Each structure stands twice: as C-alpha cells, then as structure tokens.
C-alpha positions as CSV (number, residue, x, y, z in Angstrom):
1,M,-35.2,4.9,11.4
2,P,-31.9,3.6,10.7
3,V,-30.0,4.7,7.6
4,C,-28.3,2.2,4.7
5,E,-24.6,3.0,4.3
6,I,-24.5,2.0,0.8
7,C,-27.5,3.5,-0.5
8,G,-28.3,6.1,1.9
9,M,-31.8,5.6,2.4
10,E,-33.6,5.1,5.3
11,A,-34.6,1.0,5.8
12,V,-37.2,-0.8,8.1
13,E,-34.1,-3.3,9.0
14,V,-30.6,-3.3,8.2
15,F,-28.0,-5.7,8.3
16,T,-24.5,-5.7,9.1
17,C,-21.9,-7.4,6.8
18,S,-19.7,-9.7,8.0
19,K,-16.4,-8.9,6.1
20,C,-16.4,-4.4,6.7
21,E,-19.3,-4.1,8.9
22,A,-21.1,-1.8,7.2
23,K,-24.6,-1.9,7.7
24,F,-27.0,-2.3,4.7
25,C,-30.7,-2.8,3.6
26,K,-32.5,-6.1,1.7
27,E,-31.8,-4.1,-1.6
28,C,-28.3,-3.6,-1.2
29,G,-26.9,-6.9,-0.2
30,D,-27.2,-10.3,0.3
31,V,-28.9,-10.7,3.7
32,K,-28.7,-14.3,3.5
33,N,-24.6,-14.4,3.3
34,T,-24.8,-11.0,5.5
35,L,-22.6,-9.6,2.6
36,C,-23.2,-5.9,1.2
37,Y,-23.2,-4.7,-2.2
38,D,-19.9,-3.3,-2.0
39,C,-17.8,-7.0,-0.5
40,Q,-20.0,-9.1,-2.8
41,G,-18.4,-7.4,-5.6
42,W,-14.8,-7.3,-4.2
43,E,-15.8,-11.3,-3.9
44,S,-16.7,-11.3,-7.9
45,E,-13.1,-9.7,-8.8
46,E,-11.5,-12.0,-6.9
47,L,-12.7,-15.0,-8.8
48,G,-12.3,-12.7,-12.2
49,E,-8.8,-12.5,-11.3
50,D,-8.1,-15.7,-11.1
51,L,-9.6,-16.9,-14.4
52,E,-7.6,-13.8,-16.0
53,E,-4.4,-15.5,-14.8
54,D,-5.5,-19.0,-15.7
55,W,-6.2,-17.7,-19.2
56,D,-2.6,-15.8,-19.5
57,R,-0.7,-18.9,-18.6
58,S,-2.9,-21.6,-21.3
59,W,-1.2,-19.4,-24.3
60,E,2.2,-20.1,-22.4
61,G,4.7,-21.4,-25.1
62,T,2.3,-20.9,-28.2
63,E,3.7,-18.1,-29.1
64,P,4.8,-17.7,-32.9
65,H,8.8,-18.1,-33.6
C-alpha cells in the first residue's frame, strides 16, 4: 500500500504534487489542483507577503513631522 509523504500514513491512493512531486493522500492536499499541503501553504504565504508589502506602502508619506 502506498505511503503519503506528508503525513506518513498508508493510503489507498496517493497523488503527485505538481510543484514538488511529493506523494500525498487526499487528506494532505488538494487533489483537484494536485498540490500537497506544504505547497498550498507556500502559495498562501506568497500571497500574504504581497498584501503585507501593499500595507507597508499605504503608510508611506503619512508619518508625523
């Protein structure tokens, strides 16, 4: 029986992540987009960095003198 590389459990079926090629079970990733949980986390973190950068820029020029 195949083993999920994310949780380490045996699974009836594993899927291959389209980014890192890790084998993951249906509980450890997005089967539809073939992304493991780890790569899903990186995608949302990258999005968060963009939002944080925009937030930092929104304060530019508003410092008290």
